[in-house]
Phi, psi and omega in degrees: 000143182292139173266128187229137175238143175281128163267095210291108165051067173279094192272069175254092185279117179266107185272131175279118179274100181270353174058047172216150184294140176093305182269346183302135181067015180256334179269094188260131170263089181295303175046030178278148177282123182263325180209158180215200189269118170199200191246076171043042178277176179300128179295336183285351179112208186288329182251136179289131180271126182271102179220172179300123183295340178286342185264340188209147178253101188286328182270134180303315183296326179293319179295317182300329182292339187250000178247151181302148183302324186291347177243014181295334177296341180262018182303321180297318179295318180295320181287335173300320177294318178299321177299318178297316179301328182280350180275175180288169181294342180277353183297139180274118180300333179297331179291341182248002182069029187254143177292142176291348182290344184245012181293336181286357180272354177301138179097344175291153181301321178214080184298331178300332181290347179273354184258144177236175183215160172224138172254117182209142179282100184274326186257007173075022179263011179071015173237135183288143170265161183253109182253129180257137179233157174268112184289343180255016183292154174297160186305320182291346183246008184300326185268004184283130176280114180292310180211155179225131180231161174216167181251152175218148179107196182237189184295332181279328181216100183247133177243144177255127179252133175272116186267312183198160171234153163268155179229179185300326182251001184219106186239138178257140173224152182262126178255173175301158181062024175059034173271135175262138175251118177255117179255122182243128182247115181240177181288323185253337184211139170255139184229147174235120180247128172257128187210170175230159173254125181272181185294338177272005178073018175275139178274120185253115180289139175260303175199160180214156178233129175247132182246115183256141172263116181277160182297333181275007178091355179275169180242138175242132177250126179239130184251131178239146178248132180059225180262014182299142176267354180257118182252168179238132177288131183229164182278168176299324179296319178293324175300312179299320180297320179292312181297326181289345178289336187248105183263134179301137180283133178276113182240153176259117184266129179250152181288140177293328178265135181302000000 
């Protein structure tokens, strides 16, 4: 079994500047190293964190015993989430690299048990990525990717990279052909970005639609291709035609806890 150590939460968020209203600063290439190669040390770092044992598995070996073998390489990432769950309600999820979509699980006897996962090759490098889902989400949020991680390295030295999170106003979903749909909800504009993740973990925009609410009560739809800053006004029918090209991928979600 791989020995993995957390290089704890190097929170250098590399934001892709797509230069458009609504989606700007929303497509984040986190790509931080979450865990690496070491000897089953405390996932919490140099100092043991004193929290309720029902909420968090402080020892790496203890965590490994309760998660499926196929995701044990992601033990460091999973325990980062567990560490956040074990903190007080005032803890900032950003400090732990955790999505705001799961902050309401604090206080549950075993919040990790509410999370599920899918292993799927999202960026086409023939290696599966680790996608986390909320198994108790409302129907409209069932397909939302809470967090996405990937592996790099070999059996002797494996690192876990944190690629992206969904947030309350910015949600990622997986479509067929490994296209990601990012839906951003703002005060003045709602935007839908269709994009892919390449082998270098960079988010590549395919096309996006911005929907503006005008002062006269009308709606304007603007369509952009790739990273272009010049958009074209399109009809509601054309918006539907574009959205219909991207069908949500049907995935089977398994529990993170055995």
